[in-house]
N, C-alpha and C positions, 0 to 999 in steps of 0.2 A: 735404506736397502735399497739396492739397486735393482730394479725389474727383471723378472727371471724372463730370459727370452727361450722361447720353444719352438725348436727347429721342425719345418715339416719330416724332415729325413729323420727324425728320431721316434716317429710313429713306427709301432711295430705292424708287419704287414698283416698280422691278424687282427688286430685294431681297426685298421685301413678298410679290410674287407666288411668287417661287421657294420663299419658305417655306411659302406655302399649298399649293403644288405638291408639295412634301414631305410635307406632314401629310396631304394626299388619297391619295398614294401609299401611306403607310404604313397608312391607314384600310383603302383597298381592298386591298391584299395581305392584311390581317389579316381582312376580310371574307369575303374569296374562301378563305382557309385555314380558317376557321371552315366555310363551308359546304361543302368538300371533306371536312373532318373529319365533320361529320354525314351527309354520304354513306357516309363509309368504316366507321362504327361497325358492329359485328354482334354475334353472339352472344356474344362475349366480356365486352360490356359488361354483359349481365345476368348473365353467370356473376361478374364483379366485384362486381355488386349482391349478388348472394346469398353469396358470401363472407364479405361485409361484415356481412352480416344474421346470418349463421350464427356470427360472433366473439362469443365470450361476454365479452371484453375491450374493448380501445379498437383505433381504427386507428390505426398508428404511421405517420405519413407523414414521409419523408426526401427530401433533395435537396441538391446543392450548388450554391453560386452561386446563379446568379438561380433555378435550379431550386428551392434550397433558400427562396428567399424564397415564391415561388408554394407551396410545401409548407407553410409557415408558414399561409398565407392559406387553405389547403385544411383543413388540420386545424381553424382558426378556424371555417371555415362549416360543417363537418361537426358540430363540437361544439355550435354555436348551433341545430342543425337537429335534434336528437335523435338524434346518431349520435358517441358520445364518441371523442374523436380526440387525439392529441398529437404535437407536432413534436419530432423526436430530429434534432441536428445529426449527420451521419454519422462526421465527425472526432471529435467528443466520444464517440460511440459506441465507437469503437476504443479510447477510454480510460477504459472505466467507466460511462458511460452505457447501454452494452447491457443492465446490469441494469435498468432501466426495462422492458425489453421483456419479456412473458410469455406463455407457451404459449397463452395465452387469447386473444391478441391478435392482428392481421392487418397485415402490412407492405404499404404503399405507396410505391414507390421511383419516384422521376422522374429521368430522365437522358434528354437528348436523342437521343444516340448510344447510350446503354445500355453505355458502356465506362468510367464515371467510377470511377477507382480507389478514392476514398472508400468508394463502397458495397460493397466484395468482400467486406468483414468482415461486413457486416449479411446479405448473401446467403448467404456461410458459416452465420452464425449461424441463418439462418432453415432453412436445411437441417439442420442439425444438431439442433435443437429441434422440427422438423417445424411451423413456423410457416407459415402459408400467405402466399405472395408474390404480389404484383400489381405488375406493371410499367409503367409508361407511358414509352415511347420511339417512336423512330422507325425502327428497324433490329431486323426480325423474327431477322436472325441475329447480332444483338450478345451479349454473355455474360450482360447483364441479362434480355434478353427469352427466352434459352433457359432459364435458372435459374427462370424465374417459373412458377407454377401458372396464373396468367391474364395475358396481356398485352394491353392497350391500346395499339394501333399510333397513332402521329401521322402524318400525310400528310408526306412528305418534300417540303416547300416551302419556297422560299427565304427567308430572312430579309430583312426589309423595308428595313434600313441598306445604305448606297450599297458597303460592303465584303463584305457579305453573311455576317458573323460574329458580331455582338453580338444576343444572346438577344433577339428581340423577337417576331416572329411565332410561333414555337416555344412561348414563354413563354405567349403570349395563348392559344393552342391548350391547353396545361396547365391553365392557370387555368379555362378553360371547360369544360374536360372534369372537373375537380372540382368545378365548380357541377353539372354536368350529375349526376355521382354523388351530391352532397347532394341535389338535388331529387330524385330518382330513389329514392333512401333514406327520402325525407319522405315521400313519396308510397306505398311500399309499407307504412310504418308506419302512415300516418294521422296524421301528424304535425300538431296543431291549432294554431289561432292562441293559445289560451290555453297550451298549452305552449311556443310560442314566446316567448311575454310572461314566463314563469316564468324563462326565461334571458336576458331582455333587460328587467330591472327598472327601469333606469335610462334617462335619456334620452327623447328624442321617438318612441321607439319604445315603449316602456313605457308611456308616457301614452297612446299613441293605442290600446293594446290592454285599458286598465283597462276592466271592465264595472261595469254600476249595481251589481250584487251585491257588487263591492267596495269601494262605497263607502254604499253607503245604510245607514240606521239600521234598527235591527229591534227585536223583542220589546217591553218595556216602554217604548220611546223613542218608539215609534210614535202619534201624537196621533188617537187614536181615540175615539168617542162613539155610544152608539145614537141611532138617528135620531129616536126619541120621547123622548129626554133633554132635560130644560129648558135654556133659554139659560144659565141659573146653572151649570149643570154644564160647558155647553159652554166657557165662558168660563174657568173653574178649570182645564180640560184644555189650553186655549190656554196659560194663563199658565205653567203647570207645565211644558209640553214645550216651550216656545219657538221653535216652526217658524211660527208667524202663521198656523197653520190647523188646522183638526181635519177628519179625516176621520168621516163619518157610516155605520155599518153598519146592517143589518137584524138581523131574530132570528138568522139564521144566519151571522153575520159578514161579508157580503158586503158590499162598497163600494157604496154608494147615492148619495151626494153628498158635498160639501165646503163648509165655512163658512170664510171668510178673513178676515183683518182688515179688508178692504175691504167685505166683506159686512157687518160689524160697522157701519162709519162709514155706511153707506147706512140701516141698522135700528134702531141702537141709540137713536135719539130717539122712537121709537114707543111707544104706551103699552102697559104691561106686558111691556115687551121680556123682562125676565128670565125670566118665568114663560112666554114661548112657547116652543112645541117645537122642536127643531131642524129637524124637516122643513119647516117653515114658512119657515125663512130660507134654508136650504141651496141651493146650486147644484147640479143634478143633472148625472150624466154628466162628472164631474171627469177633467182630462186625467190618464193613467196612463201607466207605463213596465214594462217587463219585467226581471227580474233578468239574463238574459243579453244585454241589449242594451249595446252598448258606450256608455260614459259621454259620448262626445263626443257621439254621436248624440242622446243624452238633453239634453245641454247645448243642443244646437242646436235642439231641440223647443222648450225652454223660451224661448230667445232669440226663435225666431219666433210664440211666441204669448204672449209677454211676460209669463210667469209665472214664479215664483222655486222652486216646488218639484212634485214628483210624486209620486204615490203609487205603490207597486210593487206588481203582481200578477202571479202566475204564471200564464203564457197557458194552462197545462193544467187549470188549478183553475176548474170552471165556476161555483163560487160565488162566484167573485172576492172572495176573501179578501186583504185586504193582507198582505203579508210585509215590507213595508219602505217607507220613504219617503226621497227624495233632495232636498237642497236644492241651489240653484245654487252656495252656497257651498262646498259638498262638492267640485265639480268644479273650482272655481277653486282651492281649496287644494290639489288633486292635481296641480295644473299643467295643466289641461286648458283650452284656449281654442279 
């Protein structure tokens, strides 16, 4: 039997509008719940951050069902933002995975009602070995909340589904609370973009955070010559380094100008070209970049000025000594566009 194809155009206007109303209700309920959660936060949130910061081990995040899925995401977010974290499944913990939790760790347990039976062994384990326990629940009188060292209470707001039972609003609040903890920890630690890039070397995030210093050519690779050198010497350096340019430096090694293959084409027919000084041919004030600049910004700068290479100067060096050179092809090979 051939599959039945349903055209979007076959949906009645009434059904489509009803679906939109449901979507708007769900999103509005979630938005209101998050606003209520934000207002309800108190000193316990800061205590939770303190406990996590003090841990010499990892943050072990646990939850069952939908809370477990949220717990996995929270653990991933913490890990990627400088707080080592790990998800442990509560049921598996009771059958051997408890060994993954050490006295150096801190437990973050998620349970809407605070009575999730599968978490009981973890609560007992934390108490036995004096492992700090942070609870996320909506009932301060629950078993989990009473056992915890720190309790982050969720507002008791309705789920957004029509039967009021499917975890929707509550898991949204848990997820956002996990994000809030991760960001607070980032800012307490002074977590930098460079550190973030170290944890995200692949994909667009990694490429977006690549800096000039990661791609530039240094040392003997930099095509340099003295500004008083002859054009014969300049040509030899240009041919050897293969960047299509030579940077000219003064007696102190400071960059004063540049000679490109374009400059050569404009001057090479002149009399005594090879014996002329580089300073007679060079373009003064060449375009430059800094080691700490994002490679994407350097690429945009090259495209804007229709050039293919930039000398790299340390912004703090008053002598303006080149520390590297960046070619547009270096950026393209790194996947920066």
